[in-house]
C-alpha positions in Angstrom: 0.0 0.0 0.0 3.0 2.3 0.5 4.0 2.6 -3.2 0.8 4.1 -4.4 1.0 6.7 -1.6 4.6 7.6 -2.4 3.8 7.7 -6.1 0.9 10.1 -5.4 3.1 12.3 -3.3 5.8 12.4 -6.0 3.2 13.2 -8.6 1.7 16.0 -6.5 5.2 17.6 -6.1 5.8 17.2 -9.8 2.5 18.9 -10.7 3.3 21.7 -8.1 6.6 22.4 -9.8 5.1 22.2 -13.3 2.3 24.7 -12.3 5.0 27.0 -10.9 6.9 26.8 -14.2 3.8 27.5 -16.3 3.1 30.5 -14.1 6.7 31.7 -14.6 6.3 31.4 -18.5 3.1 33.3 -18.3 4.6 36.0 -16.1 7.6 36.4 -18.3 5.4 36.7 -21.4 3.2 39.3 -19.7 6.0 41.3 -18.2 7.9 41.2 -21.4 5.1 42.7 -23.5 2.0 43.7 -21.6 4.0 46.3 -19.6 4.5 48.1 -22.9 1.2 47.5 -24.6 -0.3 50.4 -22.6 2.7 52.6 -23.7 2.3 51.4 -27.3 -1.4 52.5 -27.3 -0.6 55.7 -25.5 2.0 56.8 -28.0 -0.6 56.4 -30.8 -3.2 58.6 -29.3 -2.0 60.4 -26.1 -5.5 59.8 -24.9 -6.0 58.5 -21.4 -9.7 57.8 -22.0 -8.8 55.5 -24.9 -6.3 53.7 -22.6 -8.7 53.5 -19.7 -11.4 52.1 -22.0 -9.0 49.4 -23.2 -8.3 48.3 -19.6 -12.0 48.5 -18.8 -12.7 46.1 -21.7 -10.1 43.7 -20.2 -11.7 43.7 -16.8 -15.3 43.3 -18.1 -14.3 40.4 -20.5 -12.2 38.8 -17.8 -15.1 38.8 -15.3 -17.6 37.4 -17.8 -15.3 34.7 -19.2 -13.9 33.8 -15.8 -17.5 33.0 -14.7 -18.3 31.1 -17.9 -15.0 29.1 -17.5 -16.2 28.1 -14.0 -19.2 26.4 -15.6 -17.0 24.8 -18.3 -14.6 23.5 -15.6 -17.4 21.4 -14.2 -18.0 19.8 -17.6 -14.6 19.6 -19.2 -11.0 19.3 -18.1 -9.6 22.5 -16.6 -6.3 21.9 -18.5 -8.2 22.4 -21.7 -9.5 25.7 -20.3 -5.9 26.7 -19.4 -4.7 25.9 -22.9 -7.6 27.8 -24.5 -6.8 30.8 -22.3 -3.2 30.8 -23.4 -4.3 30.5 -27.0 -6.3 33.7 -26.6 -3.2 35.4 -25.1 -1.3 34.3 -28.3 -4.2 35.7 -30.4 -4.0 39.0 -28.6 -0.3 39.5 -29.4 -1.0 38.4 -33.0 -3.7 41.1 -33.3 -1.4 43.7 -31.8 1.2 42.8 -34.4 -1.3 42.8 -37.2 -3.0 46.1 -36.4 0.4 47.8 -35.7 0.2 51.6 -35.6 -3.6 51.4 -35.8 -3.9 49.2 -32.6 -5.4 52.1 -30.5 -8.4 52.2 -32.9 -9.2 48.6 -31.9 -8.8 49.2 -28.1 -12.1 47.5 -27.3 -11.3 44.4 -29.4 -7.8 44.1 -28.0 -9.0 44.5 -24.5 -11.8 42.0 -25.0 -9.5 39.3 -26.4 -6.9 39.8 -23.7 -9.7 39.7 -21.0 -10.9 36.4 -22.5 -7.4 35.0 -22.2 -7.0 36.3 -18.7 -10.3 34.9 -17.6 -9.7 31.4 -18.9 -6.1 31.2 -17.7 -6.7 32.5 -14.2 -9.8 30.4 -13.6 -7.9 27.2 -14.5 -4.7 28.3 -12.8 -6.5 29.3 -9.6 -8.4 26.0 -9.4 -5.3 24.0 -10.1 -3.5 26.0 -7.4 -6.2 25.0 -5.0 -5.9 21.3 -6.0 -2.1 20.8 -6.2 -1.5 22.6 -2.8 -2.5 21.8 0.7 -3.0 24.4 3.5 0.6 23.6 4.8 2.1 24.1 1.3 0.1 27.2 0.2 2.4 29.8 1.8 5.3 28.1 0.0 3.5 27.9 -3.3 2.3 31.6 -3.1 5.8 32.7 -2.0 7.7 30.8 -4.7 5.2 31.9 -7.3 5.8 35.5 -6.1 9.6 34.9 -6.3 9.3 33.7 -9.9 7.0 36.6 -10.8 9.5 39.0 -9.3 12.4 37.4 -11.2 10.6 37.5 -14.5 9.5 41.1 -13.6 13.2 42.0 -13.3 14.2 40.4 -16.6 11.2 41.0 -18.8 10.5 44.8 -18.7 14.1 45.8 -18.5 15.1 43.7 -21.5 12.1 44.8 -23.4 12.8 48.5 -22.7 16.4 48.1 -23.7 15.5 46.3 -27.0 12.8 48.9 -27.9 15.1 51.9 -27.2 18.0 50.3 -29.1 16.0 49.4 -32.1 13.6 51.3 -34.2 10.5 51.6 -32.0 8.1 49.7 -34.2 10.6 46.9 -34.9 11.5 46.7 -31.2 7.8 46.4 -30.2 7.3 43.8 -33.0 10.2 41.7 -31.7 9.0 41.8 -28.1 5.4 40.9 -28.9 6.6 38.0 -31.0 8.8 36.6 -28.2 5.8 36.8 -25.9 3.7 34.9 -28.4 6.3 32.0 -28.4 6.5 32.0 -24.6 2.8 31.4 -24.4 3.0 28.6 -26.9 5.7 26.9 -24.7 3.3 27.3 -21.7 0.7 25.3 -23.7 3.2 22.5 -24.3 4.0 22.4 -20.6 0.4 21.8 -19.6 1.0 18.2 -20.7 2.8 17.7 -17.4 -0.3 18.2 -15.3 -2.8 15.3 -15.2 -6.4 15.9 -16.2 -8.9 16.7 -13.6 -12.7 16.7 -13.7 -14.9 18.4 -11.2 -18.1 16.8 -10.0 -21.6 18.2 -10.0 -23.2 21.1 -11.7 -21.9 24.7 -11.7 -23.9 27.2 -9.7 -23.1 30.3 -7.7 -26.1 30.1 -5.4 -24.3 28.2 -2.6 -21.2 30.5 -2.3 -23.5 33.6 -2.6 -25.7 32.2 0.2 -22.5 31.6 2.2 -21.8 35.4 2.0 -24.8 35.9 4.3 -24.1 33.0 6.7 -20.3 32.8 6.8 -18.6 36.0 8.1 -15.1 34.8 7.1 -16.2 34.3 3.5 -18.2 37.6 3.4 -15.1 39.5 4.6 -12.9 37.7 2.1 -15.2 38.7 -0.8 -15.2 42.3 0.4 -11.4 42.3 0.8 -11.1 41.1 -2.8 -13.2 44.1 -4.0 -10.9 46.5 -2.3 -7.9 44.7 -3.7 -9.3 45.3 -7.2 -10.2 49.0 -6.5 -6.5 49.8 -6.2 -5.3 47.5 -9.0 -7.9 48.8 -11.5 -6.1 52.0 -12.5 -2.7 51.6 -10.8 -1.8 48.9 -13.2 -1.6 51.3 -16.1 -1.6 54.9 -14.7 1.8 54.4 -13.0 3.4 53.1 -16.3 2.0 56.1 -18.2 3.4 58.5 -15.5 6.8 56.9 -15.8 6.8 57.3 -19.5 5.5 60.9 -19.4 8.2 61.9 -16.9 11.1 60.2 -18.8 9.8 59.7 -22.4 11.8 56.4 -22.4 10.8 52.8 -22.5 14.1 51.9 -20.8 13.1 54.1 -17.8 9.9 52.1 -17.5 12.0 48.9 -17.6 14.2 50.4 -14.9 11.2 51.2 -12.8 10.0 47.6 -13.1 13.5 46.3 -12.4 13.6 48.2 -9.1 10.1 47.1 -8.1 10.8 43.5 -9.0 14.2 43.4 -7.3 12.7 44.5 -4.0 9.7 42.2 -4.6 12.0 39.3 -5.2 13.8 39.8 -1.9 10.7 40.4 0.1 8.8 37.5 -1.3 11.7 35.4 0.0 11.4 37.0 3.4 7.6 36.7 3.4 7.7 33.1 2.4 10.3 32.2 5.0 9.4 34.2 8.0 5.7 35.0 8.0 3.9 32.3 9.9 0.2 31.7 10.2 0.0 33.5 13.5 1.7 36.6 12.0 -0.5 36.9 8.9 -2.8 39.6 10.2 0.0 41.8 11.5 1.8 41.5 8.1 -1.4 42.5 6.3 -2.0 45.4 8.7 1.5 46.9 8.3 1.8 46.4 4.6 -1.8 47.8 4.1 -1.0 51.0 5.8 2.4 51.5 4.0 0.9 50.7 0.6 -2.0 53.1 1.2 0.3 55.9 2.3 2.9 55.3 -0.5 0.6 57.1 -3.0 1.3 60.4 -1.3 4.9 60.2 -2.7 3.6 60.6 -6.2 1.2 63.4 -5.3 3.7 65.5 -3.5 6.3 65.6 -6.3 6.2 63.5 -9.5 9.6 62.8 -10.9 11.7 59.8 -11.8 13.4 59.7 -8.3 10.1 59.6 -6.4 8.8 57.0 -8.9 11.8 54.8 -8.2 11.3 55.3 -4.5 7.7 54.3 -4.9 8.7 51.2 -6.9 11.0 50.2 -4.0 8.3 50.7 -1.4 5.6 48.7 -3.2 8.2 46.1 -4.1 8.9 45.6 -0.4 5.3 45.6 1.0 3.2 43.9 -1.7 4.8 40.5 -1.0 4.2 41.1 2.8 0.6 41.7 2.0 -0.1 39.1 -0.6 1.6 36.0 0.7 -0.4 35.9 3.9 -3.6 37.4 2.3 -3.8 34.9 -0.6 -3.1 32.0 1.8 -5.8 33.2 4.1 -8.2 33.5 1.2 -7.6 29.9 0.1 -7.9 28.7 3.7 -11.3 30.4 4.0 -12.5 28.7 0.8 -11.2 25.4 1.9 -13.2 25.6 5.1 -16.4 27.0 3.6 -19.6 24.9 3.2 -19.3 22.2 0.5 -15.9 23.5 -0.5 -14.9 20.2 -2.1 -17.9 20.2 -4.4 -18.1 24.0 -5.0 -14.4 25.1 -4.9 -14.7 26.3 -8.5 -17.7 28.5 -7.6 -15.9 30.0 -4.6 -12.9 30.8 -6.7 -15.1 32.4 -9.4 -16.9 34.6 -6.9 -13.7 35.8 -5.2 -12.2 36.7 -8.6 -15.4 38.4 -9.7 -15.2 40.5 -6.5 -11.7 41.6 -7.5 -12.8 42.5 -11.0 -15.8 44.4 -9.7 -13.3 46.5 -7.7 -11.2 47.0 -10.8 -14.2 48.0 -12.9 -15.4 50.5 -10.3 -11.9 52.0 -10.2 -11.7 52.6 -13.9 -15.3 53.8 -14.0 -14.5 56.3 -11.3 -11.5 57.5 -13.3 -13.5 57.9 -16.5 -16.2 59.8 -14.6 -13.7 62.1 -12.9 -12.0 62.9 -16.2 -15.4 63.5 -17.8 -16.5 65.8 -15.0 -13.3 67.6 -13.9 -10.7 66.8 -16.6 -7.4 64.9 -16.2 -6.4 67.2 -13.4 -8.6 65.1 -11.1 -6.5 61.9 -11.6 -4.2 62.4 -8.6 -7.2 62.7 -6.3 -8.8 59.6 -7.7 -5.4 57.8 -7.3 -5.4 58.8 -3.6 -8.9 57.6 -3.0 -8.6 54.2 -4.6 -5.0 53.8 -3.3 -6.3 53.1 0.2 -7.6 49.7 -0.9 -4.8 47.7 0.8 -5.8 49.1 4.2 -9.3 47.8 3.8 -8.0 44.4 3.1 -6.8 44.3 6.7 -10.0 45.8 7.9 -12.0 42.9 6.4 -9.6 40.1 7.2 -8.7 41.0 10.8 -11.3 38.7 12.3 -10.6 35.7 10.1 -9.0 32.8 11.9 -5.7 31.8 10.4 -5.0 28.2 9.6 -2.4 26.5 11.8 -1.3 23.1 10.5 -1.7 20.3 13.0 1.4 18.5 14.1 0.0 15.3 12.6 -0.1 16.8 9.1 2.8 15.7 7.0 4.6 18.6 5.3 6.6 18.3 2.1 10.3 18.5 3.2 11.8 21.9 2.5 14.8 20.4 0.8 12.6 18.4 -1.6 10.6 21.5 -2.6 13.4 24.0 -3.1 16.7 23.8 -1.4 17.3 26.2 1.4 20.2 27.7 -0.6 17.8 28.8 -3.3 15.2 30.3 -0.9 
């Protein structure tokens, strides 16, 4: 009887590694190109409304397709959904290459296709994360995933910025978008390393929605996800535009991301190694306050020095926030009513909450520009920037998971040698 158990444990570790590798390929492809798609579109129009509409299309399409993918995951293999999502990411970059200097005219189409790719990819990736990890390995998985994202975040934008500035701009963008296309193709190939999984039962959001009313931990987790999205909605593209406006250089944007990712890499290591279950809430509290106040740096004086300082601060404190916060969120889902049967629905609802926050954020920006002009942007940034503090506000009463002594952990040296952590 021991051999099947050992085989299962080895298979689980192999799948965990493979999912991390797929996530790294995805991150490298996104960091290499998507960091500069917003700049690519901005340079064609210098129109922030056009850019905000493009990002709004991403969030709306992602929300719709993420929910639809949840239903599909109950009928077909989620690996197929993952592959289809990556296919749409490939299609997005092909469309960007095909439309070229007229890409900004197709901002809704491009945003919709990218949102479809995101929706399918993240639904499948989130469900697989839940399935290949256990409560005692989730901090490790989220931490290593963050380390890999930070590493690719250091390499991708800086290399892309260097290539674009050294080459003719249009040729540089073409090369970078093409490389991303092939990285996503490689990610599709790597999905063969994860076994097929089929969920049981019918898809329905009624149970997790009812749970919002009866389960305080789940209700607070959903609200925390909304406020996570409220900050992410406009910060993901406004900061990049500000860096480019201040410096007029893609290489400077690459440098900004290099600084952010370098600090993020270090602090994901620290968060993974030193933040234990009992320290999760304090970590979320401290990082939430610092991230909320960090926006003031950009409002007091906007130059490249303050932007780099801001990059360093968020690089330090986003890992301290997200490693315990994401682990806590998965723990809440794992302990919710009928979690084994409805895990897909719980994940769909939590992601929908995040995207609702993002949509509200972009809608507020567009409304502010329409009413008060672009001069209102700093004020909107300050208001939505306090989202991380509310993450603590809603998670402070959630009970952290503490693995029982009887629960067998994966040995650290078998997951990733201490020298590499």
